[in-house]
ZAMARTI-203971 format. One record per residue: z, y, x of N, C-alpha, C in turn; residue number from 1. Coordinates in pm, whole numbers, plus 50000, padded with zeros to 5 digits. Layout:
N
nzz_nyy_nxx_cazz_cayy_caxx_czz_cyy_cxx_k
Z_Y_X_Z_Y_X_Z_Y_X_NUM
...
***
This chain:
290
nzz_nyy_nxx_cazz_cayy_caxx_czz_cyy_cxx_k
42316_65343_33832_42473_65366_33853_42540_65285_33744_1
42462_65265_33659_42579_65202_33526_42667_65093_33606_2
42662_65012_33691_42723_64883_33685_42873_64994_33779_3
42848_65071_33850_42933_65159_33916_43006_65239_33801_4
42931_65324_33722_43006_65386_33638_43094_65247_33519_5
43038_65184_33511_43133_65065_33423_43256_65023_33491_6
43249_64985_33630_43382_64940_33736_43459_65109_33714_7
43416_65214_33702_43531_65311_33742_43561_65317_33622_8
43513_65303_33452_43553_65351_33345_43694_65221_33305_9
43660_65127_33356_43730_65028_33330_43838_65023_33411_10
43822_65060_33552_43953_65074_33659_44068_65233_33592_11
43992_65302_33542_44075_65406_33496_44143_65367_33388_12
44057_65316_33275_44162_65269_33143_44232_65173_33168_13
44235_65089_33287_44307_64996_33311_44483_65055_33326_14
44429_65153_33428_44520_65248_33481_44629_65286_33402_15
44540_65330_33273_44632_65405_33192_44685_65325_33078_16
44651_65217_33072_44689_65051_33005_44838_65007_33094_17
44850_65046_33150_44948_64951_33301_44926_64827_33248_18
44803_64763_33296_44754_64607_33291_44819_64546_33402_19
44804_64477_33453_44885_64352_33497_44781_64425_33702_20
44835_64388_33761_44823_64435_33837_44618_64372_33928_21
44645_64261_33828_44564_64131_33889_44410_64242_33841_22
44441_64293_33727_44311_64355_33671_44243_64473_33757_23
44344_64558_33794_44301_64679_33851_44224_64632_34009_24
44308_64480_34065_44263_64474_34221_44115_64390_34153_25
44101_64314_34077_43980_64303_34055_43883_64354_34023_26
43869_64493_33966_43805_64612_33922_43762_64663_34021_27
43881_64667_34128_43824_64752_34283_43740_64707_34338_28
43789_64566_34336_43684_64459_34453_43556_64430_34392_29
43577_64453_34244_43400_64487_34226_43358_64609_34208_30
43397_64729_34215_43357_64821_34286_43304_64835_34429_31
43401_64803_34523_43358_64794_34597_43274_64716_34700_32
43243_64584_34627_43107_64520_34639_42978_64572_34583_33
42986_64653_34488_42844_64677_34456_42807_64832_34494_34
42906_64896_34539_42936_65016_34646_42818_64989_34789_35
42915_64864_34837_42869_64802_34962_42781_64751_34970_36
42704_64641_34890_42577_64552_34878_42450_64591_34829_37
42474_64670_34697_42380_64745_34609_42316_64879_34631_38
42474_64955_34705_42412_65081_34709_42498_65109_34852_39
42441_65056_34966_42549_65105_35085_42592_65250_35088_40
42503_65352_35085_42467_65477_35099_42578_65544_35035_41
42626_65488_34885_42689_65516_34761_42803_65534_34836_42
42891_65453_34921_43000_65373_34936_43064_65547_35001_43
43005_65567_35101_43013_65713_35201_43061_65824_35141_44
42948_65827_34998_42950_65934_34939_43046_66011_34855_45
43102_65837_34756_43217_65864_34685_43354_65838_34722_46
43356_65768_34858_43511_65794_34943_43591_65629_34909_47
43458_65559_34869_43557_65371_34852_43534_65338_34996_48
43577_65207_34962_43525_65168_35031_43519_65174_35254_49
43627_65306_35231_43622_65352_35352_43654_65259_35479_50
43743_65182_35434_43770_65085_35577_43656_64942_35572_51
43615_64893_35646_43549_64723_35627_43638_64644_35657_52
43612_64566_35569_43644_64447_35524_43656_64355_35636_53
43734_64347_35712_43707_64246_35844_43652_64106_35847_54
43703_64037_35731_43666_63891_35690_43494_63904_35629_55
43476_63995_35601_43304_64029_35538_43224_64061_35639_56
43247_64118_35767_43168_64129_35893_43171_64049_36000_57
43048_64002_36006_43085_63854_36132_43050_63971_36263_58
43138_63873_36352_43134_63908_36516_43025_63842_36560_59
42933_63965_36643_42826_63838_36712_42843_63838_36878_60
42786_63760_36912_42772_63765_37075_42749_63909_37158_61
42622_63941_37095_42582_64046_37161_42667_64195_37147_62
42763_64175_37055_42822_64262_37040_42801_64353_36901_63
42684_64288_36848_42673_64371_36727_42738_64311_36614_64
42732_64386_36485_42785_64393_36378_42711_64400_36269_65
42681_64276_36176_42642_64294_36047_42685_64248_35918_66
42689_64298_35797_42691_64236_35693_42655_64080_35662_67
42755_64042_35594_42640_63854_35533_42587_63913_35475_68
42513_63785_35446_42378_63804_35406_42417_63710_35219_69
42481_63852_35135_42527_63802_34974_42442_63854_34902_70
42404_63774_34827_42364_63803_34696_42380_63941_34638_71
42381_64055_34620_42416_64178_34560_42462_64119_34412_72
42403_64080_34365_42374_64039_34197_42512_63905_34196_73
42459_63820_34272_42594_63718_34281_42756_63773_34312_74
42753_63854_34383_42929_63918_34470_42975_63969_34344_75
42894_64078_34263_42919_64165_34159_42953_64069_34063_76
42901_63986_34027_42874_63871_33876_43020_63844_33898_77
43049_63750_34036_43197_63696_34057_43297_63764_34029_78
43267_63881_34095_43382_63987_34058_43415_63984_33898_79
43320_63986_33837_43287_64044_33692_43379_63907_33645_80
43336_63756_33657_43418_63634_33612_43594_63695_33648_81
43630_63747_33765_43735_63746_33771_43805_63892_33668_82
43750_63946_33690_43789_64083_33596_43762_64018_33466_83
43694_63945_33414_43707_63829_33259_43853_63800_33238_84
43866_63721_33350_43994_63657_33361_44112_63722_33335_85
44108_63813_33399_44246_63921_33432_44275_63983_33246_86
44111_64044_33220_44134_64107_33068_44164_64018_32954_87
44149_63867_32993_44211_63781_32868_44346_63799_32848_88
44396_63822_32993_44497_63790_32966_44568_63891_32949_89
44536_64014_32908_44575_64115_32841_44473_64161_32743_90
44468_64069_32588_44397_64079_32513_44422_64255_32463_91
44502_64322_32403_44525_64430_32363_44462_64544_32434_92
44446_64554_32544_44363_64653_32664_44283_64621_32632_93
44191_64481_32618_44060_64463_32584_43987_64532_32488_94
44079_64495_32365_44052_64591_32237_44040_64712_32259_95
44098_64759_32333_44160_64938_32328_43995_64918_32419_96
43991_64917_32505_43882_64923_32568_43726_64949_32494_97
43746_64830_32410_43601_64786_32360_43583_64887_32278_98
43718_64946_32204_43710_65034_32070_43694_65210_32115_99
43699_65184_32280_43711_65377_32331_43480_65309_32417_100
43456_65232_32358_43315_65253_32419_43276_65200_32576_101
43381_65128_32617_43365_65181_32775_43360_65046_32814_102
43419_64920_32758_43346_64813_32835_43273_64750_32716_103
43152_64651_32826_43096_64540_32749_43180_64425_32690_104
43102_64381_32575_43185_64258_32558_43200_64138_32617_105
43326_64059_32703_43290_63922_32715_43355_63866_32692_106
43290_63690_32714_43359_63592_32605_43483_63545_32660_107
43563_63520_32548_43699_63481_32541_43733_63395_32586_108
43684_63290_32715_43724_63173_32771_43782_63183_32883_109
43866_63127_32967_43931_63132_33080_43826_63142_33209_110
43864_63177_33254_43751_63137_33362_43808_63127_33510_111
43835_63040_33572_43847_63004_33699_43853_63082_33781_112
43883_63133_33903_43848_63190_34001_43767_63132_34117_113
43660_63215_34108_43526_63166_34182_43537_63199_34337_114
43543_63102_34430_43525_63130_34601_43399_63120_34663_115
43433_63239_34719_43299_63328_34754_43244_63213_34890_116
43184_63100_34846_43141_63036_34948_42986_62982_34884_117
42885_62941_35025_42768_62979_35034_42749_62931_34887_118
42788_62783_34834_42788_62700_34747_42755_62753_34612_119
42872_62845_34547_42859_62937_34468_42772_63033_34434_120
42759_63082_34579_42659_63218_34611_42527_63193_34549_121
42449_63058_34601_42348_63012_34558_42334_62968_34432_122
42431_62929_34370_42419_62864_34212_42374_63008_34151_123
42445_63109_34174_42479_63212_34091_42368_63288_34076_124
42330_63300_34220_42203_63382_34236_42077_63293_34184_125
42077_63140_34167_42009_63093_34138_41980_63140_33907_126
42119_63146_33881_42101_63207_33758_42078_63305_33718_127
42112_63397_33829_42065_63570_33810_41929_63595_33785_128
41847_63539_33872_41721_63518_33882_41609_63421_33754_129
41696_63305_33702_41653_63269_33618_41669_63335_33465_130
41762_63415_33486_41791_63462_33341_41804_63598_33330_131
41742_63691_33457_41760_63835_33473_41641_63916_33304_132
41552_63820_33331_41481_63873_33198_41478_63852_33061_133
41636_63817_33037_41638_63755_32937_41652_63851_32860_134
41638_63862_32677_41675_63995_32619_41730_63916_32489_135
41809_63956_32447_41907_63921_32341_41769_63932_32215_136
41727_63851_32142_41691_63838_32027_41698_63723_31940_137
41704_63717_31805_41750_63619_31695_41636_63534_31655_138
41542_63550_31763_41396_63459_31750_41434_63337_31815_139
41415_63234_31753_41408_63099_31789_41372_63077_31964_140
41399_63043_32065_41310_63026_32191_41194_62939_32191_141
41170_62847_32094_40992_62816_32120_40937_62982_32041_142
40975_63023_31987_40918_63138_31909_40875_63217_32020_143
40961_63260_32143_40958_63406_32184_40875_63327_32327_144
40880_63226_32353_40771_63122_32452_40649_63172_32378_145
40622_63110_32277_40448_63114_32200_40434_63226_32175_146
40478_63305_32083_40432_63479_32100_40425_63558_32222_147
40529_63535_32357_40501_63602_32416_40365_63567_32528_148
40341_63396_32555_40254_63352_32599_40114_63383_32524_149
40117_63429_32330_40007_63494_32299_39958_63612_32366_150
40081_63674_32339_40045_63873_32388_40037_63860_32502_151
40033_63793_32607_40010_63779_32731_39831_63773_32756_152
39777_63683_32679_39651_63681_32680_39607_63790_32598_153
39639_63833_32477_39575_63960_32395_39590_64069_32496_154
39697_64063_32590_39748_64198_32657_39560_64210_32753_155
39582_64080_32828_39466_64061_32885_39366_64099_32887_156
39305_64063_32780_39204_64093_32683_39182_64252_32647_157
39276_64335_32616_39279_64465_32557_39226_64532_32708_158
39301_64475_32787_39272_64521_32926_39103_64495_32956_159
39044_64415_32913_38908_64373_32998_38853_64455_32884_160
38864_64466_32777_38789_64525_32656_38809_64680_32665_161
38892_64721_32740_38891_64862_32780_38819_64909_32900_162
38845_64820_32999_38777_64865_33101_38563_64824_33058_163
38591_64693_32992_38437_64724_32992_38416_64832_32871_164
38443_64888_32788_38381_65003_32700_38417_65122_32776_165
38488_65163_32879_38440_65304_32939_38347_65263_33075_166
38328_65123_33102_38205_65099_33178_38059_65100_33071_167
38050_65107_32960_37945_65123_32911_37948_65284_32904_168
38090_65381_32859_38101_65503_32787_38042_65589_32951_169
38079_65540_33048_38025_65580_33203_37879_65553_33223_170
37802_65435_33204_37659_65407_33209_37581_65391_33116_171
37654_65455_32996_37533_65479_32896_37419_65591_32928_172
37341_65580_32820_37179_65617_32892_37081_65641_32738_173
36958_65727_32750_36894_65729_32650_36924_65825_32565_174
36847_65881_32438_36815_65919_32387_36996_66006_32271_175
37046_65870_32219_37166_65947_32191_37271_65950_32281_176
37239_65949_32371_37385_65927_32513_37454_66022_32474_177
37516_66120_32408_37620_66219_32354_37708_66126_32276_178
37638_66078_32152_37675_66034_32055_37785_65976_32110_179
37667_65831_32160_37766_65687_32238_37884_65743_32309_180
37791_65795_32434_37925_65846_32540_38063_65913_32447_181
38019_65987_32330_38192_66023_32286_38229_65943_32217_182
38174_65842_32149_38239_65773_32066_38268_65654_32158_183
38251_65580_32224_38292_65503_32364_38432_65545_32443_184
38400_65637_32460_38512_65732_32517_38646_65754_32387_185
38653_65779_32320_38728_65761_32200_38801_65623_32143_186
38692_65523_32152_38762_65391_32109_38846_65330_32264_187
38791_65404_32378_38806_65331_32507_39001_65397_32507_188
39031_65512_32487_39170_65593_32448_39206_65520_32378_189
39183_65455_32246_39280_65413_32155_39303_65241_32189_190
39177_65164_32276_39211_65048_32284_39323_65043_32418_191
39350_65172_32536_39400_65181_32602_39561_65203_32547_192
39537_65293_32435_39745_65294_32361_39788_65157_32343_193
39690_65044_32293_39738_64908_32312_39851_64875_32374_194
39817_64886_32501_39859_64782_32619_39973_64835_32653_195
40062_64936_32664_40236_64954_32653_40273_64917_32587_196
40218_64912_32390_40295_64820_32321_40318_64689_32330_197
40167_64647_32309_40180_64481_32321_40298_64457_32485_198
40224_64518_32614_40324_64447_32713_40523_64454_32702_199
40541_64573_32586_40673_64600_32581_40724_64546_32478_200
40662_64521_32328_40687_64397_32288_40716_64261_32298_201
40612_64228_32400_40708_64117_32463_40803_64078_32540_202
40833_64218_32608_40945_64193_32640_41094_64263_32602_203
41038_64317_32469_41175_64328_32340_41216_64187_32363_204
41104_64084_32301_41135_63970_32242_41201_63829_32424_205
41205_63899_32481_41259_63826_32610_41170_63761_32665_206
41020_63761_32637_40907_63699_32737_40871_63777_32867_207
40795_63780_32930_40732_63832_33068_40594_63889_33010_208
40557_63982_33105_40418_64056_33047_40345_64023_33214_209
40238_64133_33205_40090_64114_33308_40239_64162_33453_210
40183_64142_33523_40248_64153_33666_40118_64195_33735_211
39958_64171_33703_39863_64196_33832_39762_64197_33769_212
39661_64246_33851_39520_64297_33812_39475_64097_33838_213
39499_64058_33889_39474_63873_33883_39525_63825_33794_214
39637_63810_33729_39617_63786_33670_39590_63819_33486_215
39559_63890_33481_39482_63970_33369_39312_63901_33414_216
39266_63875_33506_39118_63785_33536_39142_63655_33503_217
39257_63567_33510_39275_63486_33533_39328_63419_33346_218
39356_63548_33262_39369_63535_33133_39334_63538_33042_219
39194_63638_33114_39106_63698_33006_39023_63640_32940_220
38966_63655_32813_38914_63582_32729_38796_63667_32676_221
38811_63811_32731_38659_63895_32705_38555_63885_32905_222
38424_63869_32840_38363_63833_32955_38338_63995_33003_223
38392_64012_33157_38310_64111_33182_38151_64140_33229_224
38092_64230_33259_37981_64308_33249_37949_64364_33374_225
37928_64287_33498_37841_64364_33587_37697_64428_33625_226
37652_64416_33532_37517_64402_33545_37443_64582_33543_227
37383_64599_33671_37351_64743_33688_37287_64779_33599_228
37201_64738_33504_37199_64838_33369_37172_64754_33241_229
37240_64839_33177_37234_64753_33026_37156_64853_32903_230
37103_64808_32852_37039_64917_32743_37118_64952_32634_231
37151_65064_32580_37267_65155_32491_37276_65049_32340_232
37141_65004_32279_37191_64910_32201_37242_64764_32245_233
37248_64714_32338_37252_64578_32391_37430_64610_32476_234
37431_64727_32481_37602_64740_32533_37692_64756_32371_235
37637_64801_32267_37701_64820_32109_37721_64679_32092_236
37632_64660_32104_37613_64467_32040_37754_64411_32090_237
37720_64384_32222_37830_64340_32296_37978_64395_32273_238
38006_64504_32241_38111_64539_32246_38166_64497_32089_239
38058_64538_32002_38084_64449_31884_38107_64321_31869_240
38080_64269_31972_38083_64088_31950_38260_64102_32057_241
38263_64182_32125_38441_64141_32156_38524_64222_32083_242
38522_64294_32005_38594_64332_31920_38604_64284_31791_243
38494_64173_31770_38515_64076_31648_38599_63952_31709_244
38607_63939_31816_38723_63821_31888_38849_63863_31912_245
38809_64003_31923_39018_64073_31970_39059_64029_31793_246
38970_64086_31701_39017_64064_31596_39074_63887_31568_247
38995_63852_31581_39021_63712_31540_39141_63669_31628_248
39166_63722_31705_39257_63664_31843_39397_63741_31755_249
39400_63801_31708_39519_63944_31650_39544_63844_31533_250
39453_63789_31460_39491_63713_31321_39575_63577_31362_251
39547_63542_31466_39597_63356_31489_39687_63404_31535_252
39782_63558_31616_39873_63585_31644_39957_63648_31510_253
39905_63692_31442_39986_63711_31330_40049_63626_31275_254
39926_63506_31282_39996_63385_31194_40114_63299_31225_255
40122_63335_31386_40223_63286_31477_40330_63339_31459_256
40316_63486_31402_40441_63574_31466_40510_63501_31259_257
40416_63520_31139_40485_63504_31024_40545_63373_31023_258
40525_63253_31121_40579_63148_31084_40702_63119_31158_259
40752_63264_31275_40842_63228_31339_40925_63378_31246_260
40866_63424_31138_40957_63568_31079_40968_63703_31188_261
40865_63715_31292_40838_63787_31369_40769_63969_31239_262
40861_63953_31213_40780_64062_31134_40739_64201_31179_263
40824_64236_31316_40813_64308_31434_40669_64335_31457_264
40614_64225_31551_40535_64210_31624_40419_64195_31484_265
40470_64131_31391_40325_64139_31255_40293_64227_31242_266
40378_64353_31209_40341_64479_31172_40262_64582_31279_267
40261_64546_31442_40189_64626_31528_40068_64537_31538_268
40064_64402_31500_39911_64395_31493_39822_64438_31380_269
39894_64443_31278_39812_64474_31115_39766_64591_31149_270
39833_64695_31216_39787_64824_31273_39653_64834_31362_271
39710_64705_31490_39580_64694_31568_39474_64613_31533_272
39473_64546_31425_39347_64448_31358_39258_64637_31288_273
39393_64644_31165_39288_64754_31129_39204_64877_31262_274
39250_64910_31346_39198_64979_31447_39045_64927_31509_275
39093_64811_31556_38951_64716_31596_38858_64665_31487_276
38904_64653_31354_38763_64680_31233_38752_64821_31239_277
38829_64901_31234_38693_65038_31244_38635_65039_31355_278
38638_65005_31471_38583_65031_31591_38410_64952_31578_279
38455_64808_31519_38345_64708_31500_38275_64788_31356_280
38341_64840_31299_38223_64891_31189_38157_65049_31256_281
38178_65052_31365_38090_65226_31408_38000_65145_31504_282
38060_65045_31574_37930_64964_31684_37867_64915_31608_283
37833_64861_31469_37764_64802_31340_37662_64931_31352_284
37711_65012_31301_37669_65128_31220_37588_65174_31345_285
37606_65187_31454_37556_65278_31535_37437_65183_31601_286
37450_65037_31569_37347_64980_31670_37254_64964_31559_287
37223_64982_31392_37170_64896_31323_37008_64973_31360_288
36931_64864_31329_36763_64906_31319_36682_64978_31231_289
36687_65205_31265_36645_65212_31193_36475_65221_31140_290
***
């Protein structure tokens, strides 16, 4: 609903400031396009777009009527471009809107009217698809790519290690069952808690995160263990190696963050390295030969 609220606020504020007619017309068009193509059911509810635009509906030979297949984001963006052009014509109004916190910052550059023909729509749609996940950051583009790629691999390893730890937790056996069973349960909770923070950190800097289990399987470096039976001490030894590998990977990413001056990601990694080293410590002591 943010986009509709934005159009509504700018429309109302513009009316208060007696801005040129083109301003209110562009805003009204944007609001109508948003409600009609993004939220068709909303238009009827709020009472806008009561009359269909005959130019935007195709008449078919069989009598059926349908909306043109327009990309909703492209329609709204085109209207925003027009709105921006009108805003520039009344700079004082734009300053008042910004001061009131009711308008987003727009670039002060003349933007010509955009014709709604297929070529323009395709171009805008492609731009929206390419930049829809971009997040503002002061990190360089290369740093974002390198760090987000490293975080993707790390997140895949963390998910793989989590599932292996739960696997050994569920299939633990032997005289130390209770101690090992509870310890691995605690460790799995700690490992799982890392996943959301890793994924969101990648998104905060404008990079992608995981989208499927299949992607995890392609990126993970922690090997699975599907054996029907694994000895308890072998379980601990394998998890010890995996945690050590994870720690090493996080140190490498930390160095990458230091080079890019990404102190936030580096700070998170420091805590996770400490947790991983603690897990390794417990696994090592429990796996000692007495």
